[in-house]
ZATORPA-548497 format. One record per atom (N, C-alpha, C): x, y, z. Coordinates in Angstrom, 1 decimal. Example, Ala and Ser with C-alpha at 12.3 -4.5 7.8 and 13.67 -1.06 7.14 Angstrom:
! residues 2
13.2 | -5.7 | 7.8
12.3 | -4.5 | 7.8
13.2 | -3.3 | 7.8
12.8 | -2.2 | 7.1
13.7 | -1.1 | 7.1
12.9 | 0.0 | 7.9
END
This chain:
! residues 237
0.8 | -1.2 | 0.0
0.0 | 0.0 | 0.0
0.9 | 1.2 | 0.0
0.7 | 2.1 | -1.0
1.5 | 3.3 | -1.1
0.6 | 4.5 | -0.9
0.9 | 5.4 | 0.0
0.2 | 6.6 | 0.3
1.0 | 7.8 | 0.0
0.5 | 8.7 | -0.9
1.2 | 10.0 | -1.2
0.6 | 11.1 | -0.3
1.5 | 11.9 | 0.3
1.0 | 12.9 | 1.3
1.3 | 14.3 | 0.6
0.2 | 15.1 | 0.5
0.3 | 16.4 | -0.2
0.1 | 17.5 | 0.9
1.1 | 18.3 | 1.1
1.0 | 19.4 | 2.1
0.2 | 20.6 | 1.5
0.2 | 21.7 | 2.2
-0.6 | 22.9 | 1.9
-0.7 | 23.2 | 0.4
-2.0 | 23.3 | 0.0
-2.3 | 23.5 | -1.5
-2.4 | 25.0 | -1.8
-3.1 | 25.8 | -1.0
-3.3 | 27.2 | -1.2
-3.5 | 27.6 | -2.7
-4.6 | 27.0 | -3.2
-5.1 | 27.3 | -4.6
-4.3 | 26.7 | -5.7
-3.2 | 26.1 | -5.4
-2.3 | 25.5 | -6.5
-2.8 | 24.2 | -6.9
-4.0 | 24.1 | -7.3
-4.6 | 22.8 | -7.6
-4.1 | 22.1 | -8.9
-3.8 | 22.9 | -9.9
-3.2 | 22.4 | -11.1
-1.9 | 21.7 | -10.9
-1.0 | 22.4 | -10.1
0.3 | 21.9 | -9.8
0.2 | 20.6 | -9.0
-0.8 | 20.6 | -8.0
-1.0 | 19.4 | -7.2
-1.5 | 18.2 | -8.0
-2.4 | 18.4 | -8.9
-2.8 | 17.3 | -9.8
-1.7 | 16.8 | -10.6
-0.8 | 17.7 | -11.1
0.4 | 17.2 | -11.8
1.3 | 16.3 | -11.0
1.4 | 16.7 | -9.7
2.3 | 15.9 | -8.8
1.7 | 14.5 | -8.6
0.4 | 14.5 | -8.4
-0.3 | 13.2 | -8.2
-0.1 | 12.3 | -9.4
-0.2 | 12.9 | -10.6
0.0 | 12.1 | -11.8
1.5 | 11.6 | -11.9
2.4 | 12.4 | -11.4
3.8 | 12.0 | -11.5
4.2 | 10.9 | -10.6
3.5 | 10.9 | -9.4
3.9 | 9.9 | -8.4
2.7 | 9.1 | -8.0
2.3 | 8.1 | -8.9
1.1 | 7.3 | -8.7
1.1 | 6.6 | -7.3
0.0 | 6.5 | -6.6
-0.1 | 5.9 | -5.3
-1.5 | 5.3 | -5.2
-1.6 | 4.4 | -4.3
-2.9 | 3.8 | -4.0
-3.9 | 4.7 | -3.3
-3.3 | 5.7 | -2.6
-4.1 | 6.6 | -1.8
-3.4 | 7.9 | -1.7
-4.1 | 9.0 | -1.7
-3.6 | 10.3 | -1.5
-4.2 | 11.0 | -0.3
-3.4 | 11.5 | 0.6
-3.9 | 12.2 | 1.8
-3.4 | 13.7 | 1.7
-4.3 | 14.6 | 1.8
-4.0 | 16.0 | 1.8
-3.9 | 16.6 | 3.2
-2.9 | 17.4 | 3.5
-2.7 | 17.9 | 4.9
-3.5 | 19.2 | 5.1
-4.4 | 19.6 | 4.2
-5.2 | 20.8 | 4.5
-4.6 | 22.1 | 3.9
-5.3 | 23.2 | 4.2
-5.1 | 24.5 | 3.6
-5.2 | 24.5 | 2.1
-6.4 | 24.3 | 1.6
-6.7 | 24.4 | 0.2
-6.9 | 25.8 | -0.3
-7.4 | 26.7 | 0.6
-7.7 | 28.0 | 0.2
-6.7 | 29.1 | 0.6
-6.8 | 30.3 | 0.1
-6.1 | 31.5 | 0.5
-4.6 | 31.4 | 0.0
-4.3 | 32.4 | -0.8
-2.9 | 32.6 | -1.3
-2.7 | 34.1 | -1.5
-1.5 | 34.6 | -1.6
-1.2 | 36.0 | -1.8
-1.8 | 36.5 | -3.1
-2.6 | 37.5 | -3.0
-3.2 | 38.1 | -4.2
-4.3 | 37.4 | -4.8
-4.9 | 36.4 | -4.1
-6.0 | 35.7 | -4.6
-7.3 | 36.5 | -4.6
-8.4 | 35.9 | -5.1
-9.7 | 36.7 | -5.2
-10.8 | 35.7 | -5.1
-12.1 | 36.2 | -5.1
-13.2 | 35.2 | -4.9
-13.3 | 34.2 | -6.1
-12.9 | 34.6 | -7.3
-13.0 | 33.7 | -8.4
-12.1 | 32.5 | -8.2
-10.9 | 32.8 | -7.7
-9.9 | 31.7 | -7.4
-10.4 | 30.8 | -6.3
-11.0 | 31.4 | -5.3
-11.6 | 30.6 | -4.2
-12.7 | 29.7 | -4.8
-13.5 | 30.2 | -5.7
-14.5 | 29.3 | -6.3
-13.9 | 28.2 | -7.1
-12.9 | 28.5 | -7.8
-12.2 | 27.4 | -8.6
-11.6 | 26.3 | -7.7
-11.0 | 26.8 | -6.6
-10.5 | 25.8 | -5.6
-11.6 | 25.0 | -5.0
-12.7 | 25.7 | -4.7
-13.9 | 25.0 | -4.1
-14.4 | 23.9 | -5.0
-14.5 | 24.2 | -6.3
-15.0 | 23.2 | -7.3
-14.0 | 22.0 | -7.4
-12.7 | 22.3 | -7.3
-11.7 | 21.2 | -7.3
-11.9 | 20.4 | -6.1
-12.0 | 21.0 | -4.9
-12.1 | 20.3 | -3.7
-13.4 | 19.4 | -3.7
-14.5 | 19.9 | -4.1
-15.7 | 19.2 | -4.2
-15.5 | 17.9 | -5.0
-14.9 | 18.0 | -6.2
-14.7 | 16.9 | -7.0
-13.7 | 15.9 | -6.4
-12.6 | 16.4 | -5.7
-11.6 | 15.6 | -5.1
-12.2 | 14.8 | -3.9
-13.0 | 15.5 | -3.2
-13.7 | 14.8 | -2.0
-14.5 | 13.6 | -2.4
-15.0 | 13.6 | -3.6
-15.8 | 12.5 | -4.1
-15.0 | 11.3 | -4.5
-13.7 | 11.4 | -4.6
-12.9 | 10.3 | -5.0
-12.5 | 9.4 | -3.9
-12.8 | 8.2 | -3.9
-12.6 | 7.3 | -2.7
-11.1 | 7.1 | -2.3
-10.2 | 7.3 | -3.3
-8.8 | 7.0 | -3.0
-8.1 | 8.3 | -2.4
-8.9 | 9.3 | -2.2
-8.4 | 10.6 | -1.6
-9.0 | 10.9 | -0.2
-8.2 | 11.3 | 0.7
-8.6 | 11.8 | 2.0
-8.1 | 13.2 | 2.2
-9.0 | 14.1 | 2.6
-8.7 | 15.5 | 2.8
-8.8 | 15.8 | 4.3
-7.7 | 16.4 | 4.8
-7.7 | 16.8 | 6.2
-7.9 | 18.3 | 6.3
-8.3 | 18.8 | 7.5
-8.6 | 20.2 | 7.7
-7.3 | 21.0 | 7.9
-7.3 | 22.2 | 7.4
-6.3 | 23.2 | 7.7
-6.9 | 24.4 | 8.3
-6.2 | 25.3 | 8.9
-6.8 | 26.5 | 9.5
-7.4 | 27.3 | 8.4
-6.9 | 27.3 | 7.2
-7.4 | 28.1 | 6.1
-8.7 | 27.5 | 5.5
-9.1 | 26.4 | 5.9
-10.3 | 25.8 | 5.5
-11.4 | 25.9 | 6.5
-11.0 | 25.7 | 7.8
-12.0 | 25.7 | 8.9
-12.8 | 27.0 | 9.0
-12.1 | 28.1 | 8.7
-12.8 | 29.4 | 8.9
-13.8 | 29.6 | 7.8
-13.7 | 28.9 | 6.7
-14.8 | 29.0 | 5.6
-15.9 | 28.1 | 6.0
-15.7 | 27.1 | 6.8
-16.8 | 26.2 | 7.3
-17.5 | 26.8 | 8.5
-16.7 | 27.5 | 9.4
-17.2 | 28.0 | 10.6
-16.9 | 29.5 | 10.7
-17.4 | 30.4 | 9.8
-16.9 | 31.8 | 9.8
-17.3 | 32.6 | 11.0
-18.3 | 32.2 | 11.7
-18.7 | 32.9 | 12.9
-18.1 | 32.5 | 14.2
-17.3 | 31.4 | 14.1
-16.6 | 30.9 | 15.3
-15.4 | 31.7 | 15.6
-15.4 | 32.5 | 16.6
-14.3 | 33.4 | 16.9
-13.0 | 32.7 | 17.3
-13.1 | 31.5 | 17.8
-11.9 | 30.8 | 18.2
-11.2 | 30.3 | 16.9
-12.0 | 29.7 | 16.0
-11.4 | 29.2 | 14.7
-10.9 | 30.3 | 13.9
-11.6 | 31.4 | 13.9
-11.2 | 32.6 | 13.1
-10.3 | 33.6 | 13.8
-9.6 | 33.1 | 14.8
-8.9 | 34.1 | 15.7
-7.8 | 34.8 | 15.1
-7.3 | 34.4 | 14.0
-6.3 | 35.1 | 13.2
-7.0 | 35.6 | 11.9
-7.5 | 34.7 | 11.1
-8.2 | 35.0 | 10.0
-7.4 | 35.5 | 8.8
-6.1 | 35.3 | 8.7
-5.3 | 35.8 | 7.6
-5.8 | 35.2 | 6.3
-6.2 | 36.0 | 5.3
-6.7 | 35.5 | 4.0
-8.2 | 35.4 | 3.9
-8.9 | 35.3 | 5.0
-10.3 | 35.1 | 5.0
-11.0 | 36.5 | 4.5
-11.9 | 36.4 | 3.6
-12.8 | 37.5 | 3.3
-14.2 | 37.0 | 3.1
-15.2 | 37.9 | 3.5
-16.6 | 37.5 | 3.3
-16.9 | 37.1 | 1.8
-16.3 | 37.8 | 0.9
-16.6 | 37.6 | -0.5
-16.1 | 36.2 | -0.9
-14.9 | 35.8 | -0.5
-14.5 | 34.4 | -0.8
-15.3 | 33.4 | -0.1
-15.7 | 33.7 | 1.1
-16.6 | 32.8 | 1.8
-17.9 | 32.6 | 1.1
-18.5 | 33.7 | 0.5
-19.7 | 33.6 | -0.2
-19.6 | 32.7 | -1.4
-18.5 | 32.8 | -2.1
-18.3 | 32.0 | -3.3
-18.1 | 30.5 | -3.0
-17.3 | 30.3 | -2.0
-17.1 | 28.9 | -1.5
-18.3 | 28.2 | -1.1
-19.2 | 29.0 | -0.4
-20.4 | 28.4 | 0.2
-21.4 | 28.1 | -0.9
-21.3 | 28.7 | -2.1
-22.2 | 28.3 | -3.2
-21.9 | 26.9 | -3.7
-20.7 | 26.5 | -3.5
-20.2 | 25.2 | -4.1
-20.1 | 24.1 | -3.0
-19.5 | 24.3 | -1.9
-19.3 | 23.3 | -0.9
-20.5 | 23.3 | 0.1
-21.1 | 22.1 | 0.2
-22.2 | 21.9 | 1.1
-21.7 | 21.4 | 2.5
-22.6 | 21.4 | 3.5
-22.2 | 20.8 | 4.8
-21.8 | 19.4 | 4.6
-22.5 | 18.7 | 3.7
-22.1 | 17.3 | 3.5
-20.7 | 17.1 | 2.9
-20.4 | 18.0 | 2.0
-19.0 | 18.0 | 1.5
-18.0 | 18.3 | 2.6
-18.2 | 19.3 | 3.4
-17.3 | 19.6 | 4.5
-17.2 | 18.4 | 5.5
-18.2 | 17.7 | 5.7
-18.2 | 16.6 | 6.7
-17.3 | 15.5 | 6.3
-16.8 | 15.5 | 5.1
-15.9 | 14.4 | 4.6
-14.4 | 14.7 | 5.0
-14.1 | 15.9 | 5.5
-12.8 | 16.2 | 5.9
-12.6 | 15.7 | 7.4
-11.3 | 15.4 | 7.7
-11.0 | 15.0 | 9.0
-9.9 | 15.9 | 9.6
-9.7 | 15.8 | 10.9
-8.6 | 16.5 | 11.5
-7.3 | 15.7 | 11.6
-7.4 | 14.4 | 11.6
-6.2 | 13.5 | 11.8
-6.5 | 12.2 | 11.1
-5.4 | 11.6 | 10.6
-5.5 | 10.2 | 10.0
-4.2 | 9.5 | 10.4
-4.3 | 8.3 | 10.9
-3.2 | 7.5 | 11.3
-3.0 | 6.4 | 10.2
-1.8 | 6.4 | 9.6
-1.4 | 5.3 | 8.7
-0.3 | 4.5 | 9.3
-0.6 | 3.3 | 9.6
0.3 | 2.5 | 10.4
0.6 | 3.2 | 11.7
1.9 | 3.6 | 12.0
2.2 | 4.3 | 13.2
2.7 | 5.7 | 12.8
2.0 | 6.3 | 11.9
2.3 | 7.6 | 11.4
1.1 | 8.5 | 11.4
1.2 | 9.6 | 12.1
0.0 | 10.6 | 12.2
0.1 | 11.6 | 11.1
-1.0 | 11.8 | 10.4
-1.0 | 12.8 | 9.4
-2.0 | 13.9 | 9.8
-1.6 | 15.1 | 9.9
-2.5 | 16.2 | 10.2
-1.9 | 17.5 | 9.7
-2.6 | 18.6 | 9.9
-2.2 | 19.9 | 9.3
-0.9 | 20.5 | 9.9
-1.0 | 20.7 | 11.3
0.1 | 21.4 | 11.9
0.9 | 20.6 | 12.9
0.3 | 19.6 | 13.5
1.0 | 18.7 | 14.4
0.2 | 18.4 | 15.7
0.6 | 17.3 | 16.3
0.0 | 16.8 | 17.5
1.0 | 17.0 | 18.6
0.7 | 17.9 | 19.5
1.7 | 18.2 | 20.6
1.1 | 17.9 | 22.0
1.9 | 17.8 | 23.0
1.5 | 17.3 | 24.3
0.7 | 18.4 | 25.1
0.8 | 19.7 | 24.7
0.1 | 20.7 | 25.5
-1.4 | 20.5 | 25.4
-1.9 | 20.1 | 24.2
-3.3 | 19.8 | 24.0
-3.7 | 18.4 | 24.1
-2.9 | 17.5 | 23.6
-3.2 | 16.1 | 23.5
-2.5 | 15.2 | 24.5
-1.6 | 15.7 | 25.3
-0.9 | 14.9 | 26.2
-1.7 | 14.5 | 27.5
-1.2 | 13.6 | 28.2
-1.8 | 13.1 | 29.4
-0.7 | 12.6 | 30.3
-0.8 | 12.9 | 31.6
0.3 | 12.6 | 32.5
0.6 | 11.1 | 32.6
-0.4 | 10.2 | 32.3
-0.2 | 8.8 | 32.4
0.0 | 8.2 | 31.0
-1.0 | 8.4 | 30.1
-1.0 | 7.8 | 28.8
-0.1 | 8.4 | 27.8
0.2 | 9.7 | 28.0
1.0 | 10.4 | 26.9
0.2 | 10.6 | 25.7
0.8 | 10.8 | 24.6
0.1 | 11.0 | 23.3
-0.3 | 9.6 | 22.7
-1.6 | 9.4 | 22.8
-2.1 | 8.1 | 22.4
-3.0 | 8.3 | 21.2
-2.8 | 7.5 | 20.1
-3.6 | 7.7 | 18.9
-5.1 | 7.6 | 19.1
-5.6 | 6.6 | 19.9
-7.0 | 6.5 | 20.1
-7.6 | 7.7 | 20.9
-6.9 | 8.2 | 21.8
-7.3 | 9.4 | 22.6
-7.3 | 10.6 | 21.7
-6.3 | 10.7 | 20.8
-6.2 | 11.9 | 19.9
-7.4 | 11.9 | 18.9
-7.8 | 10.7 | 18.4
-8.9 | 10.7 | 17.4
-10.2 | 11.0 | 18.2
-10.3 | 10.6 | 19.4
-11.5 | 10.9 | 20.2
-11.6 | 12.4 | 20.5
-10.5 | 13.0 | 20.8
-10.5 | 14.4 | 21.1
-10.8 | 15.2 | 19.8
-10.3 | 14.8 | 18.7
-10.6 | 15.5 | 17.4
-12.1 | 15.4 | 17.0
-12.7 | 14.2 | 17.2
-14.1 | 14.0 | 16.9
-14.9 | 14.9 | 17.8
-14.6 | 15.0 | 19.1
-15.3 | 15.9 | 20.0
-15.1 | 17.4 | 19.7
-13.9 | 17.7 | 19.2
-13.7 | 19.1 | 18.8
-14.6 | 19.5 | 17.6
-14.7 | 18.6 | 16.7
-15.6 | 18.9 | 15.5
-17.1 | 19.1 | 15.9
-17.5 | 18.3 | 16.9
-18.9 | 18.4 | 17.4
-19.0 | 19.8 | 18.1
-18.0 | 20.2 | 18.8
-18.0 | 21.5 | 19.5
-18.1 | 22.6 | 18.5
-17.3 | 22.5 | 17.4
-17.3 | 23.5 | 16.4
-18.7 | 23.7 | 15.8
-19.3 | 22.5 | 15.5
-20.7 | 22.6 | 15.0
-21.6 | 23.3 | 16.0
-21.4 | 23.1 | 17.3
-22.3 | 23.7 | 18.3
-21.8 | 25.1 | 18.7
-20.7 | 25.6 | 18.1
-20.2 | 26.9 | 18.5
-19.5 | 27.0 | 19.8
-19.0 | 25.9 | 20.2
-18.3 | 25.8 | 21.6
-16.8 | 25.8 | 21.3
-16.1 | 26.6 | 22.1
-14.6 | 26.6 | 22.0
-14.0 | 25.2 | 22.5
-12.9 | 24.8 | 21.8
-12.3 | 23.6 | 22.2
-10.8 | 23.8 | 22.0
-10.0 | 23.3 | 22.9
-8.5 | 23.5 | 22.9
-7.9 | 22.9 | 21.7
-8.5 | 22.0 | 21.0
-8.0 | 21.3 | 19.8
-7.8 | 22.4 | 18.7
-8.6 | 23.5 | 18.7
-8.5 | 24.5 | 17.7
-7.7 | 25.7 | 18.3
-7.1 | 25.6 | 19.4
-6.3 | 26.7 | 20.0
-5.0 | 26.8 | 19.3
-4.2 | 27.8 | 19.9
-2.9 | 28.1 | 19.3
-1.9 | 26.9 | 19.3
-2.1 | 26.0 | 20.3
-1.2 | 24.8 | 20.3
-1.9 | 23.6 | 19.8
-3.0 | 23.8 | 19.1
-3.8 | 22.7 | 18.6
-3.4 | 22.2 | 17.3
-4.2 | 21.3 | 16.7
-3.8 | 20.5 | 15.6
-3.7 | 21.3 | 14.2
-4.3 | 22.4 | 14.2
-4.2 | 23.2 | 12.9
-3.4 | 24.5 | 13.1
-2.9 | 24.8 | 14.3
-2.2 | 26.0 | 14.5
-0.8 | 25.8 | 15.1
-0.5 | 24.7 | 15.6
0.8 | 24.4 | 16.3
2.0 | 24.7 | 15.3
3.0 | 25.4 | 15.7
4.1 | 25.7 | 14.9
5.2 | 24.6 | 15.0
5.9 | 24.4 | 13.9
6.9 | 23.4 | 13.8
7.8 | 23.4 | 15.0
8.3 | 24.6 | 15.4
9.3 | 24.6 | 16.4
8.8 | 24.3 | 17.8
7.5 | 24.2 | 17.9
6.9 | 23.8 | 19.2
6.4 | 22.4 | 19.2
6.7 | 21.6 | 18.2
6.2 | 20.3 | 18.0
7.3 | 19.3 | 18.5
7.0 | 18.6 | 19.5
7.9 | 17.6 | 20.0
7.7 | 16.2 | 19.4
8.7 | 15.3 | 19.4
8.5 | 14.0 | 18.8
7.8 | 13.1 | 19.8
6.7 | 12.5 | 19.4
6.0 | 11.6 | 20.3
6.7 | 10.2 | 20.3
6.4 | 9.4 | 21.4
7.0 | 8.1 | 21.5
6.2 | 7.0 | 20.8
4.9 | 7.3 | 20.5
4.1 | 6.2 | 20.0
3.8 | 6.3 | 18.5
4.2 | 7.4 | 17.9
4.0 | 7.6 | 16.4
4.9 | 8.7 | 15.9
5.1 | 8.6 | 14.6
5.8 | 9.6 | 13.8
4.7 | 10.6 | 13.2
5.2 | 11.7 | 12.6
4.2 | 12.6 | 12.1
4.7 | 13.2 | 10.7
3.8 | 13.3 | 9.8
3.9 | 14.2 | 8.6
3.0 | 15.4 | 8.9
3.5 | 16.6 | 8.8
2.7 | 17.8 | 9.0
3.1 | 18.9 | 7.9
2.2 | 19.9 | 7.9
2.5 | 21.1 | 7.0
2.5 | 22.3 | 7.8
1.8 | 23.4 | 7.4
1.5 | 24.6 | 8.1
2.6 | 25.6 | 8.3
3.8 | 25.2 | 8.7
4.9 | 26.1 | 8.9
5.8 | 26.1 | 7.7
5.7 | 27.2 | 6.9
6.4 | 27.1 | 5.6
7.9 | 27.4 | 5.7
8.7 | 26.8 | 4.9
10.1 | 27.0 | 4.8
10.6 | 26.4 | 3.5
11.7 | 26.9 | 3.0
12.2 | 26.3 | 1.7
12.9 | 24.9 | 1.9
13.5 | 24.7 | 3.1
14.2 | 23.5 | 3.3
13.3 | 22.4 | 3.9
13.7 | 21.2 | 3.8
13.1 | 20.0 | 4.4
13.4 | 20.0 | 5.9
12.5 | 19.8 | 6.7
12.7 | 19.7 | 8.2
12.3 | 18.4 | 8.8
13.3 | 17.8 | 9.4
13.1 | 16.5 | 10.0
13.6 | 16.5 | 11.5
12.9 | 16.0 | 12.4
13.3 | 15.9 | 13.8
13.1 | 14.5 | 14.3
14.1 | 13.9 | 14.8
14.0 | 12.5 | 15.2
14.3 | 12.3 | 16.7
13.7 | 11.3 | 17.3
13.9 | 10.9 | 18.7
13.3 | 9.6 | 19.0
13.9 | 8.8 | 19.9
13.5 | 7.5 | 20.3
12.8 | 6.7 | 19.1
13.4 | 6.7 | 18.0
13.0 | 5.8 | 16.9
11.8 | 6.4 | 16.1
11.4 | 7.6 | 16.4
10.3 | 8.3 | 15.7
10.8 | 9.5 | 15.1
10.0 | 10.1 | 14.2
10.4 | 11.3 | 13.5
9.2 | 12.2 | 13.1
9.4 | 13.5 | 13.2
8.5 | 14.5 | 12.6
9.1 | 15.0 | 11.4
8.2 | 15.2 | 10.3
8.7 | 15.8 | 9.1
7.7 | 16.8 | 8.6
8.2 | 18.0 | 8.4
7.3 | 19.1 | 7.9
7.5 | 19.3 | 6.4
6.4 | 19.2 | 5.7
6.4 | 19.2 | 4.2
6.0 | 20.5 | 3.6
5.7 | 21.5 | 4.4
5.2 | 22.8 | 3.8
6.4 | 23.5 | 3.3
6.7 | 23.4 | 2.0
7.9 | 23.9 | 1.4
7.5 | 24.5 | 0.0
6.4 | 25.2 | -0.1
5.9 | 25.9 | -1.3
5.9 | 24.9 | -2.5
5.5 | 23.7 | -2.2
5.2 | 22.7 | -3.2
6.4 | 21.8 | -3.6
7.5 | 22.0 | -2.9
8.7 | 21.2 | -3.3
8.7 | 19.7 | -2.8
8.3 | 19.5 | -1.5
8.5 | 18.2 | -0.9
7.1 | 17.6 | -0.7
7.0 | 16.3 | -1.0
5.8 | 15.5 | -0.8
6.2 | 14.3 | 0.1
5.2 | 13.8 | 0.9
5.5 | 12.7 | 1.7
5.0 | 11.4 | 1.0
5.7 | 10.3 | 1.4
5.3 | 9.0 | 0.9
5.4 | 8.0 | 2.0
4.4 | 7.1 | 2.1
4.3 | 6.0 | 3.1
4.1 | 4.7 | 2.3
5.0 | 3.8 | 2.4
4.9 | 2.5 | 1.7
5.2 | 1.4 | 2.7
4.3 | 0.6 | 3.0
4.4 | -0.5 | 3.9
5.0 | 0.0 | 5.3
4.5 | 1.1 | 5.7
4.9 | 1.6 | 7.0
6.1 | 2.4 | 7.1
6.8 | 2.6 | 5.9
8.1 | 3.3 | 5.8
7.9 | 4.7 | 5.3
8.4 | 5.7 | 6.0
8.2 | 7.1 | 5.5
9.3 | 7.4 | 4.5
9.0 | 8.3 | 3.6
10.0 | 8.8 | 2.6
9.5 | 10.2 | 2.2
10.4 | 11.0 | 1.6
10.1 | 12.3 | 1.2
10.6 | 12.4 | -0.3
9.7 | 12.9 | -1.2
10.0 | 13.1 | -2.6
10.4 | 14.6 | -2.8
11.5 | 14.8 | -3.4
11.8 | 16.2 | -3.9
11.3 | 16.3 | -5.3
10.2 | 17.1 | -5.4
9.6 | 17.3 | -6.7
10.4 | 18.1 | -7.7
11.4 | 18.8 | -7.2
12.3 | 19.6 | -8.1
13.2 | 18.6 | -8.9
13.6 | 17.6 | -8.2
14.5 | 16.6 | -8.9
13.8 | 15.3 | -9.3
12.6 | 15.1 | -8.7
11.8 | 13.9 | -9.0
12.4 | 12.7 | -8.3
13.2 | 12.9 | -7.3
13.9 | 11.8 | -6.6
13.5 | 11.8 | -5.1
13.8 | 10.6 | -4.5
13.7 | 10.5 | -3.0
14.7 | 11.3 | -2.3
14.3 | 12.3 | -1.5
15.3 | 13.2 | -0.8
15.6 | 12.5 | 0.5
14.8 | 11.7 | 1.1
15.0 | 11.1 | 2.4
14.1 | 9.9 | 2.5
14.7 | 8.8 | 3.1
13.9 | 7.6 | 3.3
14.2 | 7.0 | 4.7
13.2 | 6.7 | 5.4
13.4 | 6.1 | 6.8
14.3 | 4.8 | 6.7
15.3 | 4.7 | 7.5
16.1 | 3.6 | 7.5
17.4 | 3.7 | 6.7
17.3 | 4.6 | 5.7
18.4 | 4.9 | 4.8
19.1 | 6.2 | 5.1
18.2 | 7.2 | 5.5
18.7 | 8.5 | 5.7
18.7 | 9.0 | 7.2
18.2 | 8.1 | 8.1
18.2 | 8.4 | 9.5
19.6 | 8.6 | 10.0
END
């Protein structure tokens, strides 16, 4: 089973589709942030919404939430929109013409592939930790499901806070003992990898250069500039 991991899209849907065609996989997981880019406009938001609607309908694709997506689903939630960079009412109006509540319901906050967590910004101990159990996949999934229910009800939840799963910065993300992580959200030109106790965190948000790959539980990173593997678990550790 081969899973391709696509970081922050930010309206670059044509480029992303080309990458998916270049690196065929059984499954594609997107780490969120489909909307908002410098100098974009409502028409571009509508184009991305149409792409996302079609992509959500494909069974081999899984879409995760990013902060730039949640505020178009919950625009009146002051916690989710606490920064709001890129959000405009006009873009929200165009997106809402295309994406329904049913469409949005297909997105998730986290996905575990083998012992690898996939999410937008990262899973850190400040929100998801526990003095006894530590960072536990089952507990994380339960907290994320509860957070989405709270968002629907307009209730604040720490999962959407500054140290939560769509806002946590790379430099505040520690390496968990029970799983590795592929994340996006914190942009940089270089590939970032942090390792400890046999696990590793990898940030793929690199303006489209790096993609994640999981094959039979092994993590790897594709450099799309060269078309080659830039890093592979067990070979480059």
